[in-house]
C-alpha positions as CSV (number, residue, x, y, z in Angstrom):
1,E,-11.2,-5.0,-24.1
2,G,-9.3,-4.9,-20.8
3,S,-10.5,-4.6,-17.4
4,H,-10.9,-0.9,-17.6
5,P,-12.3,-0.2,-21.2
6,E,-12.4,3.5,-20.4
7,L,-8.7,3.9,-20.3
8,A,-6.5,4.2,-23.4
9,P,-4.9,0.9,-24.5
10,V,-1.2,0.1,-24.0
11,A,0.8,-1.2,-26.8
12,T,4.3,-2.4,-26.7
13,G,6.5,-4.5,-29.0
14,S,9.7,-6.5,-29.6
15,H,10.9,-9.5,-31.3
16,I,12.4,-12.9,-30.6
17,D,15.0,-14.0,-33.4
18,A,15.4,-17.6,-34.6
19,I,19.0,-16.9,-35.9
20,P,21.6,-18.9,-34.1
21,Y,24.2,-16.4,-32.6
22,S,22.3,-13.3,-33.0
23,G,23.2,-11.8,-29.6
24,K,22.8,-12.7,-26.1
25,Y,19.8,-10.5,-25.4
26,D,18.6,-9.9,-29.0
27,G,14.8,-9.4,-28.4
28,V,14.3,-11.4,-25.4
29,V,14.8,-8.5,-23.0
30,G,12.3,-6.5,-25.0
31,V,9.8,-9.2,-24.7
32,L,10.2,-9.7,-21.0
33,G,10.6,-6.1,-20.3
34,A,7.1,-5.5,-21.9
35,L,5.6,-8.4,-19.9
36,E,7.0,-7.0,-16.6
37,A,5.8,-3.4,-17.4
38,I,2.1,-4.9,-18.0
39,N,2.6,-6.8,-14.8
40,A,3.7,-3.7,-12.8
41,L,0.6,-1.7,-14.2
42,K,-2.0,-4.3,-12.9
C-alpha cells in the first residue's frame, strides 16, 4: 500500500533492452519518464 491507500493505484510500464544498438532511447525514456511522473505526483 502507498501513503494514501484510499486512492486508486498508479501503474506504468516500460522496458530496457539488453540488445546492443537497439536505439538511442529504446526503453530508457519510458523508464525515466515513469519515475519522473511518480516523483511529480508526490
